[in-house]
Chimera marker file (.cmm) of the C-alpha trace (Angstrom):
<marker_set name="trace">
<marker id="1" x="69.672" y="111.359" z="123.806" r="1" g="1" b="0" radius="0.5"/>
<marker id="2" x="65.919" y="111.436" z="123.465" r="1" g="1" b="0" radius="0.5"/>
<marker id="3" x="64.521" y="111.253" z="119.957" r="1" g="1" b="0" radius="0.5"/>
<marker id="4" x="61.276" y="112.944" z="118.984" r="1" g="1" b="0" radius="0.5"/>
<marker id="5" x="59.022" y="111.957" z="116.090" r="1" g="1" b="0" radius="0.5"/>
<marker id="6" x="60.297" y="114.994" z="114.222" r="1" g="1" b="0" radius="0.5"/>
<marker id="7" x="63.970" y="114.091" z="114.737" r="1" g="1" b="0" radius="0.5"/>
<marker id="8" x="63.367" y="110.457" z="113.753" r="1" g="1" b="0" radius="0.5"/>
<marker id="9" x="61.636" y="111.615" z="110.572" r="1" g="1" b="0" radius="0.5"/>
<marker id="10" x="64.521" y="114.009" z="109.787" r="1" g="1" b="0" radius="0.5"/>
<marker id="11" x="67.189" y="111.347" z="110.436" r="1" g="1" b="0" radius="0.5"/>
<marker id="12" x="65.283" y="108.745" z="108.399" r="1" g="1" b="0" radius="0.5"/>
<marker id="13" x="64.935" y="111.235" z="105.542" r="1" g="1" b="0" radius="0.5"/>
<marker id="14" x="68.684" y="111.868" z="105.540" r="1" g="1" b="0" radius="0.5"/>
<marker id="15" x="69.639" y="108.221" z="105.415" r="1" g="1" b="0" radius="0.5"/>
<marker id="16" x="67.087" y="107.509" z="102.674" r="1" g="1" b="0" radius="0.5"/>
<marker id="17" x="68.587" y="110.327" z="100.574" r="1" g="1" b="0" radius="0.5"/>
<marker id="18" x="71.948" y="108.567" z="100.914" r="1" g="1" b="0" radius="0.5"/>
<marker id="19" x="70.419" y="105.403" z="99.453" r="1" g="1" b="0" radius="0.5"/>
<marker id="20" x="69.428" y="103.494" z="102.580" r="1" g="1" b="0" radius="0.5"/>
<marker id="21" x="66.622" y="100.985" z="102.448" r="1" g="1" b="0" radius="0.5"/>
<marker id="22" x="64.100" y="101.258" z="105.265" r="1" g="1" b="0" radius="0.5"/>
<marker id="23" x="62.622" y="97.979" z="106.474" r="1" g="1" b="0" radius="0.5"/>
<marker id="24" x="59.818" y="98.279" z="108.965" r="1" g="1" b="0" radius="0.5"/>
<marker id="25" x="59.013" y="95.477" z="111.401" r="1" g="1" b="0" radius="0.5"/>
<marker id="26" x="55.603" y="95.997" z="112.944" r="1" g="1" b="0" radius="0.5"/>
<marker id="27" x="52.256" y="94.217" z="113.090" r="1" g="1" b="0" radius="0.5"/>
<marker id="28" x="50.449" y="97.260" z="111.658" r="1" g="1" b="0" radius="0.5"/>
<marker id="29" x="51.441" y="99.271" z="108.600" r="1" g="1" b="0" radius="0.5"/>
<marker id="30" x="50.870" y="102.803" z="109.850" r="1" g="1" b="0" radius="0.5"/>
<marker id="31" x="52.973" y="105.909" z="110.417" r="1" g="1" b="0" radius="0.5"/>
<marker id="32" x="56.637" y="105.340" z="109.521" r="1" g="1" b="0" radius="0.5"/>
<marker id="33" x="55.803" y="101.772" z="108.531" r="1" g="1" b="0" radius="0.5"/>
<marker id="34" x="53.678" y="103.096" z="105.669" r="1" g="1" b="0" radius="0.5"/>
<marker id="35" x="56.640" y="104.925" z="104.094" r="1" g="1" b="0" radius="0.5"/>
<marker id="36" x="59.149" y="102.092" z="104.492" r="1" g="1" b="0" radius="0.5"/>
<marker id="37" x="60.675" y="100.471" z="101.418" r="1" g="1" b="0" radius="0.5"/>
<marker id="38" x="59.632" y="97.126" z="102.841" r="1" g="1" b="0" radius="0.5"/>
<marker id="39" x="57.222" y="96.261" z="105.617" r="1" g="1" b="0" radius="0.5"/>
<marker id="40" x="57.426" y="92.977" z="107.531" r="1" g="1" b="0" radius="0.5"/>
<marker id="41" x="54.059" y="92.385" z="109.160" r="1" g="1" b="0" radius="0.5"/>
<marker id="42" x="55.320" y="90.423" z="112.132" r="1" g="1" b="0" radius="0.5"/>
<marker id="43" x="52.826" y="88.852" z="114.524" r="1" g="1" b="0" radius="0.5"/>
<marker id="44" x="52.509" y="90.898" z="117.734" r="1" g="1" b="0" radius="0.5"/>
<marker id="45" x="55.143" y="90.102" z="120.336" r="1" g="1" b="0" radius="0.5"/>
<marker id="46" x="57.417" y="88.122" z="117.992" r="1" g="1" b="0" radius="0.5"/>
<marker id="47" x="59.729" y="90.880" z="116.788" r="1" g="1" b="0" radius="0.5"/>
<marker id="48" x="62.476" y="89.691" z="119.159" r="1" g="1" b="0" radius="0.5"/>
<marker id="49" x="62.210" y="86.190" z="117.715" r="1" g="1" b="0" radius="0.5"/>
<marker id="50" x="62.533" y="87.645" z="114.216" r="1" g="1" b="0" radius="0.5"/>
<marker id="51" x="65.671" y="89.542" z="115.239" r="1" g="1" b="0" radius="0.5"/>
<marker id="52" x="67.025" y="86.295" z="116.716" r="1" g="1" b="0" radius="0.5"/>
<marker id="53" x="66.484" y="84.607" z="113.337" r="1" g="1" b="0" radius="0.5"/>
<marker id="54" x="68.333" y="87.448" z="111.580" r="1" g="1" b="0" radius="0.5"/>
<marker id="55" x="71.229" y="87.025" z="114.026" r="1" g="1" b="0" radius="0.5"/>
<marker id="56" x="71.131" y="83.260" z="113.438" r="1" g="1" b="0" radius="0.5"/>
<marker id="57" x="71.551" y="83.816" z="109.703" r="1" g="1" b="0" radius="0.5"/>
<marker id="58" x="74.428" y="86.241" z="110.194" r="1" g="1" b="0" radius="0.5"/>
<marker id="59" x="76.214" y="83.640" z="112.328" r="1" g="1" b="0" radius="0.5"/>
<marker id="60" x="75.330" y="80.730" z="110.038" r="1" g="1" b="0" radius="0.5"/>
<marker id="61" x="76.713" y="82.507" z="106.983" r="1" g="1" b="0" radius="0.5"/>
<marker id="62" x="79.797" y="83.832" z="108.811" r="1" g="1" b="0" radius="0.5"/>
<marker id="63" x="78.721" y="87.419" z="108.187" r="1" g="1" b="0" radius="0.5"/>
<marker id="64" x="79.733" y="88.724" z="111.609" r="1" g="1" b="0" radius="0.5"/>
<marker id="65" x="82.312" y="91.530" z="111.826" r="1" g="1" b="0" radius="0.5"/>
<marker id="66" x="84.626" y="89.986" z="114.408" r="1" g="1" b="0" radius="0.5"/>
<marker id="67" x="87.094" y="92.885" z="114.387" r="1" g="1" b="0" radius="0.5"/>
<marker id="68" x="84.276" y="95.281" z="115.259" r="1" g="1" b="0" radius="0.5"/>
<marker id="69" x="83.071" y="93.044" z="118.079" r="1" g="1" b="0" radius="0.5"/>
<marker id="70" x="86.571" y="92.774" z="119.560" r="1" g="1" b="0" radius="0.5"/>
<marker id="71" x="87.140" y="96.515" z="119.396" r="1" g="1" b="0" radius="0.5"/>
<marker id="72" x="83.763" y="97.925" z="120.441" r="1" g="1" b="0" radius="0.5"/>
<marker id="73" x="81.886" y="95.308" z="122.485" r="1" g="1" b="0" radius="0.5"/>
<marker id="74" x="82.317" y="92.949" z="125.402" r="1" g="1" b="0" radius="0.5"/>
<marker id="75" x="82.320" y="89.897" z="123.080" r="1" g="1" b="0" radius="0.5"/>
<marker id="76" x="85.793" y="88.711" z="124.232" r="1" g="1" b="0" radius="0.5"/>
<marker id="77" x="85.103" y="89.160" z="127.955" r="1" g="1" b="0" radius="0.5"/>
<marker id="78" x="85.084" y="85.917" z="129.910" r="1" g="1" b="0" radius="0.5"/>
<marker id="79" x="81.926" y="84.731" z="131.642" r="1" g="1" b="0" radius="0.5"/>
<marker id="80" x="82.234" y="82.448" z="134.680" r="1" g="1" b="0" radius="0.5"/>
<marker id="81" x="80.662" y="79.014" z="134.191" r="1" g="1" b="0" radius="0.5"/>
<marker id="82" x="80.136" y="77.582" z="137.676" r="1" g="1" b="0" radius="0.5"/>
<marker id="83" x="76.540" y="76.537" z="138.416" r="1" g="1" b="0" radius="0.5"/>
<marker id="84" x="77.305" y="76.211" z="142.144" r="1" g="1" b="0" radius="0.5"/>
<marker id="85" x="78.645" y="79.730" z="142.609" r="1" g="1" b="0" radius="0.5"/>
<marker id="86" x="76.899" y="83.052" z="143.202" r="1" g="1" b="0" radius="0.5"/>
<marker id="87" x="78.962" y="84.613" z="140.406" r="1" g="1" b="0" radius="0.5"/>
<marker id="88" x="77.957" y="82.041" z="137.771" r="1" g="1" b="0" radius="0.5"/>
<marker id="89" x="77.207" y="83.946" z="134.566" r="1" g="1" b="0" radius="0.5"/>
<marker id="90" x="79.057" y="87.078" z="135.671" r="1" g="1" b="0" radius="0.5"/>
<marker id="91" x="82.223" y="88.474" z="134.126" r="1" g="1" b="0" radius="0.5"/>
<marker id="92" x="85.534" y="87.074" z="135.366" r="1" g="1" b="0" radius="0.5"/>
<marker id="93" x="87.638" y="89.980" z="136.678" r="1" g="1" b="0" radius="0.5"/>
<marker id="94" x="91.259" y="90.621" z="137.566" r="1" g="1" b="0" radius="0.5"/>
<marker id="95" x="92.462" y="91.937" z="140.942" r="1" g="1" b="0" radius="0.5"/>
<marker id="96" x="91.669" y="95.513" z="139.842" r="1" g="1" b="0" radius="0.5"/>
<marker id="97" x="88.104" y="94.579" z="138.914" r="1" g="1" b="0" radius="0.5"/>
<marker id="98" x="88.703" y="94.770" z="135.159" r="1" g="1" b="0" radius="0.5"/>
<marker id="99" x="86.966" y="92.113" z="133.035" r="1" g="1" b="0" radius="0.5"/>
<marker id="100" x="89.263" y="89.359" z="131.809" r="1" g="1" b="0" radius="0.5"/>
<marker id="101" x="89.744" y="87.945" z="128.353" r="1" g="1" b="0" radius="0.5"/>
<marker id="102" x="92.101" y="85.354" z="126.927" r="1" g="1" b="0" radius="0.5"/>
<marker id="103" x="94.977" y="86.779" z="124.872" r="1" g="1" b="0" radius="0.5"/>
<marker id="104" x="95.867" y="84.510" z="121.937" r="1" g="1" b="0" radius="0.5"/>
<marker id="105" x="99.295" y="86.157" z="121.594" r="1" g="1" b="0" radius="0.5"/>
<marker id="106" x="100.475" y="85.308" z="125.106" r="1" g="1" b="0" radius="0.5"/>
<marker id="107" x="98.107" y="82.385" z="125.812" r="1" g="1" b="0" radius="0.5"/>
<marker id="108" x="97.196" y="84.037" z="129.095" r="1" g="1" b="0" radius="0.5"/>
<marker id="109" x="94.288" y="85.639" z="130.897" r="1" g="1" b="0" radius="0.5"/>
<marker id="110" x="94.638" y="89.425" z="130.715" r="1" g="1" b="0" radius="0.5"/>
<marker id="111" x="92.625" y="92.554" z="131.381" r="1" g="1" b="0" radius="0.5"/>
<marker id="112" x="90.229" y="93.272" z="128.541" r="1" g="1" b="0" radius="0.5"/>
<marker id="113" x="91.182" y="96.964" z="128.886" r="1" g="1" b="0" radius="0.5"/>
<marker id="114" x="94.560" y="96.314" z="127.268" r="1" g="1" b="0" radius="0.5"/>
<marker id="115" x="94.883" y="97.377" z="123.633" r="1" g="1" b="0" radius="0.5"/>
<marker id="116" x="97.956" y="95.290" z="122.751" r="1" g="1" b="0" radius="0.5"/>
<marker id="117" x="96.172" y="91.932" z="122.785" r="1" g="1" b="0" radius="0.5"/>
<marker id="118" x="94.449" y="89.529" z="120.404" r="1" g="1" b="0" radius="0.5"/>
<marker id="119" x="91.462" y="88.383" z="122.459" r="1" g="1" b="0" radius="0.5"/>
<marker id="120" x="89.873" y="84.999" z="121.830" r="1" g="1" b="0" radius="0.5"/>
<marker id="121" x="86.183" y="84.941" z="120.944" r="1" g="1" b="0" radius="0.5"/>
<marker id="122" x="85.748" y="81.186" z="121.281" r="1" g="1" b="0" radius="0.5"/>
<marker id="123" x="87.078" y="78.497" z="123.553" r="1" g="1" b="0" radius="0.5"/>
<marker id="124" x="86.951" y="77.556" z="127.191" r="1" g="1" b="0" radius="0.5"/>
<marker id="125" x="89.530" y="78.868" z="129.624" r="1" g="1" b="0" radius="0.5"/>
<marker id="126" x="90.615" y="78.048" z="133.170" r="1" g="1" b="0" radius="0.5"/>
<marker id="127" x="90.609" y="80.881" z="135.664" r="1" g="1" b="0" radius="0.5"/>
<marker id="128" x="93.228" y="81.249" z="138.403" r="1" g="1" b="0" radius="0.5"/>
<marker id="129" x="90.858" y="79.589" z="140.898" r="1" g="1" b="0" radius="0.5"/>
<marker id="130" x="90.423" y="76.558" z="138.617" r="1" g="1" b="0" radius="0.5"/>
<marker id="131" x="86.928" y="77.367" z="137.392" r="1" g="1" b="0" radius="0.5"/>
<marker id="132" x="86.114" y="77.604" z="133.724" r="1" g="1" b="0" radius="0.5"/>
<marker id="133" x="85.041" y="80.656" z="131.748" r="1" g="1" b="0" radius="0.5"/>
<marker id="134" x="84.018" y="81.280" z="128.152" r="1" g="1" b="0" radius="0.5"/>
<marker id="135" x="83.883" y="84.450" z="126.027" r="1" g="1" b="0" radius="0.5"/>
<marker id="136" x="80.584" y="86.306" z="125.679" r="1" g="1" b="0" radius="0.5"/>
<marker id="137" x="80.765" y="85.730" z="121.908" r="1" g="1" b="0" radius="0.5"/>
<marker id="138" x="80.698" y="81.979" z="122.375" r="1" g="1" b="0" radius="0.5"/>
<marker id="139" x="77.559" y="82.219" z="124.526" r="1" g="1" b="0" radius="0.5"/>
<marker id="140" x="75.863" y="84.440" z="121.944" r="1" g="1" b="0" radius="0.5"/>
<marker id="141" x="76.794" y="82.086" z="119.109" r="1" g="1" b="0" radius="0.5"/>
<marker id="142" x="75.544" y="79.042" z="121.028" r="1" g="1" b="0" radius="0.5"/>
<marker id="143" x="72.257" y="80.765" z="121.784" r="1" g="1" b="0" radius="0.5"/>
<marker id="144" x="71.476" y="82.044" z="118.294" r="1" g="1" b="0" radius="0.5"/>
<marker id="145" x="72.727" y="78.954" z="116.470" r="1" g="1" b="0" radius="0.5"/>
<marker id="146" x="70.399" y="76.814" z="118.590" r="1" g="1" b="0" radius="0.5"/>
<marker id="147" x="67.368" y="75.095" z="116.983" r="1" g="1" b="0" radius="0.5"/>
<marker id="148" x="65.094" y="77.889" z="118.266" r="1" g="1" b="0" radius="0.5"/>
<marker id="149" x="66.241" y="80.532" z="115.759" r="1" g="1" b="0" radius="0.5"/>
<marker id="150" x="66.647" y="79.200" z="112.175" r="1" g="1" b="0" radius="0.5"/>
<marker id="151" x="64.297" y="81.036" z="109.782" r="1" g="1" b="0" radius="0.5"/>
<marker id="152" x="62.340" y="77.846" z="109.056" r="1" g="1" b="0" radius="0.5"/>
<marker id="153" x="61.745" y="77.442" z="112.815" r="1" g="1" b="0" radius="0.5"/>
<marker id="154" x="60.345" y="80.956" z="113.379" r="1" g="1" b="0" radius="0.5"/>
<marker id="155" x="58.313" y="81.593" z="110.242" r="1" g="1" b="0" radius="0.5"/>
<marker id="156" x="55.008" y="80.232" z="111.582" r="1" g="1" b="0" radius="0.5"/>
<marker id="157" x="55.305" y="82.059" z="114.898" r="1" g="1" b="0" radius="0.5"/>
<marker id="158" x="56.459" y="85.400" z="113.430" r="1" g="1" b="0" radius="0.5"/>
<marker id="159" x="54.434" y="85.345" z="110.218" r="1" g="1" b="0" radius="0.5"/>
<marker id="160" x="57.528" y="86.255" z="108.178" r="1" g="1" b="0" radius="0.5"/>
<marker id="161" x="58.570" y="83.786" z="105.448" r="1" g="1" b="0" radius="0.5"/>
<marker id="162" x="61.927" y="82.054" z="105.979" r="1" g="1" b="0" radius="0.5"/>
<marker id="163" x="63.189" y="83.220" z="102.573" r="1" g="1" b="0" radius="0.5"/>
<marker id="164" x="62.427" y="86.833" z="103.532" r="1" g="1" b="0" radius="0.5"/>
<marker id="165" x="64.369" y="86.439" z="106.786" r="1" g="1" b="0" radius="0.5"/>
<marker id="166" x="67.343" y="84.991" z="104.898" r="1" g="1" b="0" radius="0.5"/>
<marker id="167" x="67.192" y="87.777" z="102.295" r="1" g="1" b="0" radius="0.5"/>
<marker id="168" x="66.983" y="90.590" z="104.868" r="1" g="1" b="0" radius="0.5"/>
<marker id="169" x="69.885" y="89.064" z="106.796" r="1" g="1" b="0" radius="0.5"/>
<marker id="170" x="71.962" y="88.917" z="103.605" r="1" g="1" b="0" radius="0.5"/>
<marker id="171" x="71.094" y="92.555" z="102.876" r="1" g="1" b="0" radius="0.5"/>
<marker id="172" x="72.178" y="93.572" z="106.387" r="1" g="1" b="0" radius="0.5"/>
<marker id="173" x="75.485" y="91.728" z="105.909" r="1" g="1" b="0" radius="0.5"/>
<marker id="174" x="76.055" y="93.327" z="102.505" r="1" g="1" b="0" radius="0.5"/>
<marker id="175" x="75.432" y="96.847" z="103.787" r="1" g="1" b="0" radius="0.5"/>
<marker id="176" x="77.568" y="96.319" z="106.886" r="1" g="1" b="0" radius="0.5"/>
<link id1="1" id2="2" r="1" g="1" b="0" radius="0.2"/>
<link id1="2" id2="3" r="1" g="1" b="0" radius="0.2"/>
<link id1="3" id2="4" r="1" g="1" b="0" radius="0.2"/>
<link id1="4" id2="5" r="1" g="1" b="0" radius="0.2"/>
<link id1="5" id2="6" r="1" g="1" b="0" radius="0.2"/>
<link id1="6" id2="7" r="1" g="1" b="0" radius="0.2"/>
<link id1="7" id2="8" r="1" g="1" b="0" radius="0.2"/>
<link id1="8" id2="9" r="1" g="1" b="0" radius="0.2"/>
<link id1="9" id2="10" r="1" g="1" b="0" radius="0.2"/>
<link id1="10" id2="11" r="1" g="1" b="0" radius="0.2"/>
<link id1="11" id2="12" r="1" g="1" b="0" radius="0.2"/>
<link id1="12" id2="13" r="1" g="1" b="0" radius="0.2"/>
<link id1="13" id2="14" r="1" g="1" b="0" radius="0.2"/>
<link id1="14" id2="15" r="1" g="1" b="0" radius="0.2"/>
<link id1="15" id2="16" r="1" g="1" b="0" radius="0.2"/>
<link id1="16" id2="17" r="1" g="1" b="0" radius="0.2"/>
<link id1="17" id2="18" r="1" g="1" b="0" radius="0.2"/>
<link id1="18" id2="19" r="1" g="1" b="0" radius="0.2"/>
<link id1="19" id2="20" r="1" g="1" b="0" radius="0.2"/>
<link id1="20" id2="21" r="1" g="1" b="0" radius="0.2"/>
<link id1="21" id2="22" r="1" g="1" b="0" radius="0.2"/>
<link id1="22" id2="23" r="1" g="1" b="0" radius="0.2"/>
<link id1="23" id2="24" r="1" g="1" b="0" radius="0.2"/>
<link id1="24" id2="25" r="1" g="1" b="0" radius="0.2"/>
<link id1="25" id2="26" r="1" g="1" b="0" radius="0.2"/>
<link id1="26" id2="27" r="1" g="1" b="0" radius="0.2"/>
<link id1="27" id2="28" r="1" g="1" b="0" radius="0.2"/>
<link id1="28" id2="29" r="1" g="1" b="0" radius="0.2"/>
<link id1="29" id2="30" r="1" g="1" b="0" radius="0.2"/>
<link id1="30" id2="31" r="1" g="1" b="0" radius="0.2"/>
<link id1="31" id2="32" r="1" g="1" b="0" radius="0.2"/>
<link id1="32" id2="33" r="1" g="1" b="0" radius="0.2"/>
<link id1="33" id2="34" r="1" g="1" b="0" radius="0.2"/>
<link id1="34" id2="35" r="1" g="1" b="0" radius="0.2"/>
<link id1="35" id2="36" r="1" g="1" b="0" radius="0.2"/>
<link id1="36" id2="37" r="1" g="1" b="0" radius="0.2"/>
<link id1="37" id2="38" r="1" g="1" b="0" radius="0.2"/>
<link id1="38" id2="39" r="1" g="1" b="0" radius="0.2"/>
<link id1="39" id2="40" r="1" g="1" b="0" radius="0.2"/>
<link id1="40" id2="41" r="1" g="1" b="0" radius="0.2"/>
<link id1="41" id2="42" r="1" g="1" b="0" radius="0.2"/>
<link id1="42" id2="43" r="1" g="1" b="0" radius="0.2"/>
<link id1="43" id2="44" r="1" g="1" b="0" radius="0.2"/>
<link id1="44" id2="45" r="1" g="1" b="0" radius="0.2"/>
<link id1="45" id2="46" r="1" g="1" b="0" radius="0.2"/>
<link id1="46" id2="47" r="1" g="1" b="0" radius="0.2"/>
<link id1="47" id2="48" r="1" g="1" b="0" radius="0.2"/>
<link id1="48" id2="49" r="1" g="1" b="0" radius="0.2"/>
<link id1="49" id2="50" r="1" g="1" b="0" radius="0.2"/>
<link id1="50" id2="51" r="1" g="1" b="0" radius="0.2"/>
<link id1="51" id2="52" r="1" g="1" b="0" radius="0.2"/>
<link id1="52" id2="53" r="1" g="1" b="0" radius="0.2"/>
<link id1="53" id2="54" r="1" g="1" b="0" radius="0.2"/>
<link id1="54" id2="55" r="1" g="1" b="0" radius="0.2"/>
<link id1="55" id2="56" r="1" g="1" b="0" radius="0.2"/>
<link id1="56" id2="57" r="1" g="1" b="0" radius="0.2"/>
<link id1="57" id2="58" r="1" g="1" b="0" radius="0.2"/>
<link id1="58" id2="59" r="1" g="1" b="0" radius="0.2"/>
<link id1="59" id2="60" r="1" g="1" b="0" radius="0.2"/>
<link id1="60" id2="61" r="1" g="1" b="0" radius="0.2"/>
<link id1="61" id2="62" r="1" g="1" b="0" radius="0.2"/>
<link id1="62" id2="63" r="1" g="1" b="0" radius="0.2"/>
<link id1="63" id2="64" r="1" g="1" b="0" radius="0.2"/>
<link id1="64" id2="65" r="1" g="1" b="0" radius="0.2"/>
<link id1="65" id2="66" r="1" g="1" b="0" radius="0.2"/>
<link id1="66" id2="67" r="1" g="1" b="0" radius="0.2"/>
<link id1="67" id2="68" r="1" g="1" b="0" radius="0.2"/>
<link id1="68" id2="69" r="1" g="1" b="0" radius="0.2"/>
<link id1="69" id2="70" r="1" g="1" b="0" radius="0.2"/>
<link id1="70" id2="71" r="1" g="1" b="0" radius="0.2"/>
<link id1="71" id2="72" r="1" g="1" b="0" radius="0.2"/>
<link id1="72" id2="73" r="1" g="1" b="0" radius="0.2"/>
<link id1="73" id2="74" r="1" g="1" b="0" radius="0.2"/>
<link id1="74" id2="75" r="1" g="1" b="0" radius="0.2"/>
<link id1="75" id2="76" r="1" g="1" b="0" radius="0.2"/>
<link id1="76" id2="77" r="1" g="1" b="0" radius="0.2"/>
<link id1="77" id2="78" r="1" g="1" b="0" radius="0.2"/>
<link id1="78" id2="79" r="1" g="1" b="0" radius="0.2"/>
<link id1="79" id2="80" r="1" g="1" b="0" radius="0.2"/>
<link id1="80" id2="81" r="1" g="1" b="0" radius="0.2"/>
<link id1="81" id2="82" r="1" g="1" b="0" radius="0.2"/>
<link id1="82" id2="83" r="1" g="1" b="0" radius="0.2"/>
<link id1="83" id2="84" r="1" g="1" b="0" radius="0.2"/>
<link id1="84" id2="85" r="1" g="1" b="0" radius="0.2"/>
<link id1="85" id2="86" r="1" g="1" b="0" radius="0.2"/>
<link id1="86" id2="87" r="1" g="1" b="0" radius="0.2"/>
<link id1="87" id2="88" r="1" g="1" b="0" radius="0.2"/>
<link id1="88" id2="89" r="1" g="1" b="0" radius="0.2"/>
<link id1="89" id2="90" r="1" g="1" b="0" radius="0.2"/>
<link id1="90" id2="91" r="1" g="1" b="0" radius="0.2"/>
<link id1="91" id2="92" r="1" g="1" b="0" radius="0.2"/>
<link id1="92" id2="93" r="1" g="1" b="0" radius="0.2"/>
<link id1="93" id2="94" r="1" g="1" b="0" radius="0.2"/>
<link id1="94" id2="95" r="1" g="1" b="0" radius="0.2"/>
<link id1="95" id2="96" r="1" g="1" b="0" radius="0.2"/>
<link id1="96" id2="97" r="1" g="1" b="0" radius="0.2"/>
<link id1="97" id2="98" r="1" g="1" b="0" radius="0.2"/>
<link id1="98" id2="99" r="1" g="1" b="0" radius="0.2"/>
<link id1="99" id2="100" r="1" g="1" b="0" radius="0.2"/>
<link id1="100" id2="101" r="1" g="1" b="0" radius="0.2"/>
<link id1="101" id2="102" r="1" g="1" b="0" radius="0.2"/>
<link id1="102" id2="103" r="1" g="1" b="0" radius="0.2"/>
<link id1="103" id2="104" r="1" g="1" b="0" radius="0.2"/>
<link id1="104" id2="105" r="1" g="1" b="0" radius="0.2"/>
<link id1="105" id2="106" r="1" g="1" b="0" radius="0.2"/>
<link id1="106" id2="107" r="1" g="1" b="0" radius="0.2"/>
<link id1="107" id2="108" r="1" g="1" b="0" radius="0.2"/>
<link id1="108" id2="109" r="1" g="1" b="0" radius="0.2"/>
<link id1="109" id2="110" r="1" g="1" b="0" radius="0.2"/>
<link id1="110" id2="111" r="1" g="1" b="0" radius="0.2"/>
<link id1="111" id2="112" r="1" g="1" b="0" radius="0.2"/>
<link id1="112" id2="113" r="1" g="1" b="0" radius="0.2"/>
<link id1="113" id2="114" r="1" g="1" b="0" radius="0.2"/>
<link id1="114" id2="115" r="1" g="1" b="0" radius="0.2"/>
<link id1="115" id2="116" r="1" g="1" b="0" radius="0.2"/>
<link id1="116" id2="117" r="1" g="1" b="0" radius="0.2"/>
<link id1="117" id2="118" r="1" g="1" b="0" radius="0.2"/>
<link id1="118" id2="119" r="1" g="1" b="0" radius="0.2"/>
<link id1="119" id2="120" r="1" g="1" b="0" radius="0.2"/>
<link id1="120" id2="121" r="1" g="1" b="0" radius="0.2"/>
<link id1="121" id2="122" r="1" g="1" b="0" radius="0.2"/>
<link id1="122" id2="123" r="1" g="1" b="0" radius="0.2"/>
<link id1="123" id2="124" r="1" g="1" b="0" radius="0.2"/>
<link id1="124" id2="125" r="1" g="1" b="0" radius="0.2"/>
<link id1="125" id2="126" r="1" g="1" b="0" radius="0.2"/>
<link id1="126" id2="127" r="1" g="1" b="0" radius="0.2"/>
<link id1="127" id2="128" r="1" g="1" b="0" radius="0.2"/>
<link id1="128" id2="129" r="1" g="1" b="0" radius="0.2"/>
<link id1="129" id2="130" r="1" g="1" b="0" radius="0.2"/>
<link id1="130" id2="131" r="1" g="1" b="0" radius="0.2"/>
<link id1="131" id2="132" r="1" g="1" b="0" radius="0.2"/>
<link id1="132" id2="133" r="1" g="1" b="0" radius="0.2"/>
<link id1="133" id2="134" r="1" g="1" b="0" radius="0.2"/>
<link id1="134" id2="135" r="1" g="1" b="0" radius="0.2"/>
<link id1="135" id2="136" r="1" g="1" b="0" radius="0.2"/>
<link id1="136" id2="137" r="1" g="1" b="0" radius="0.2"/>
<link id1="137" id2="138" r="1" g="1" b="0" radius="0.2"/>
<link id1="138" id2="139" r="1" g="1" b="0" radius="0.2"/>
<link id1="139" id2="140" r="1" g="1" b="0" radius="0.2"/>
<link id1="140" id2="141" r="1" g="1" b="0" radius="0.2"/>
<link id1="141" id2="142" r="1" g="1" b="0" radius="0.2"/>
<link id1="142" id2="143" r="1" g="1" b="0" radius="0.2"/>
<link id1="143" id2="144" r="1" g="1" b="0" radius="0.2"/>
<link id1="144" id2="145" r="1" g="1" b="0" radius="0.2"/>
<link id1="145" id2="146" r="1" g="1" b="0" radius="0.2"/>
<link id1="146" id2="147" r="1" g="1" b="0" radius="0.2"/>
<link id1="147" id2="148" r="1" g="1" b="0" radius="0.2"/>
<link id1="148" id2="149" r="1" g="1" b="0" radius="0.2"/>
<link id1="149" id2="150" r="1" g="1" b="0" radius="0.2"/>
<link id1="150" id2="151" r="1" g="1" b="0" radius="0.2"/>
<link id1="151" id2="152" r="1" g="1" b="0" radius="0.2"/>
<link id1="152" id2="153" r="1" g="1" b="0" radius="0.2"/>
<link id1="153" id2="154" r="1" g="1" b="0" radius="0.2"/>
<link id1="154" id2="155" r="1" g="1" b="0" radius="0.2"/>
<link id1="155" id2="156" r="1" g="1" b="0" radius="0.2"/>
<link id1="156" id2="157" r="1" g="1" b="0" radius="0.2"/>
<link id1="157" id2="158" r="1" g="1" b="0" radius="0.2"/>
<link id1="158" id2="159" r="1" g="1" b="0" radius="0.2"/>
<link id1="159" id2="160" r="1" g="1" b="0" radius="0.2"/>
<link id1="160" id2="161" r="1" g="1" b="0" radius="0.2"/>
<link id1="161" id2="162" r="1" g="1" b="0" radius="0.2"/>
<link id1="162" id2="163" r="1" g="1" b="0" radius="0.2"/>
<link id1="163" id2="164" r="1" g="1" b="0" radius="0.2"/>
<link id1="164" id2="165" r="1" g="1" b="0" radius="0.2"/>
<link id1="165" id2="166" r="1" g="1" b="0" radius="0.2"/>
<link id1="166" id2="167" r="1" g="1" b="0" radius="0.2"/>
<link id1="167" id2="168" r="1" g="1" b="0" radius="0.2"/>
<link id1="168" id2="169" r="1" g="1" b="0" radius="0.2"/>
<link id1="169" id2="170" r="1" g="1" b="0" radius="0.2"/>
<link id1="170" id2="171" r="1" g="1" b="0" radius="0.2"/>
<link id1="171" id2="172" r="1" g="1" b="0" radius="0.2"/>
<link id1="172" id2="173" r="1" g="1" b="0" radius="0.2"/>
<link id1="173" id2="174" r="1" g="1" b="0" radius="0.2"/>
<link id1="174" id2="175" r="1" g="1" b="0" radius="0.2"/>
<link id1="175" id2="176" r="1" g="1" b="0" radius="0.2"/>
</marker_set>
């Protein structure tokens, strides 16, 4: 669906009426940024780094909705870890081409399309061909918990104070 300026304004107005807080992340405070409840004047080109710091804080404080990730995302899908193979970094798949995950109930690799499973989000698992694979969630956690993303590490580059990053992350977690 394509959103127009008018539809974005209408949608934003509706969520504000329901009590939502609007936080704008933009180098310049113009347009919708001017009407936001809070404006974060991020340095140009560093908004992705700021989002990484917010994700870092959600992981660090264990404020991640794991049930949601299992149900609605590919977080439990296994990713092949074999630097010498062409499919390194791709999803491990069963004979029908369905992505695999590790079922904690049966301690077995199963199709991620099944609904009667308890997929693992962490760990390292051996595929039928002997190679190892890890869940997407583990890779995401490793990336965003790395030394690159803590609020204190990004504040100079983004221009957003570390305490503000921690506070916004806590607000996101509370609302979610």
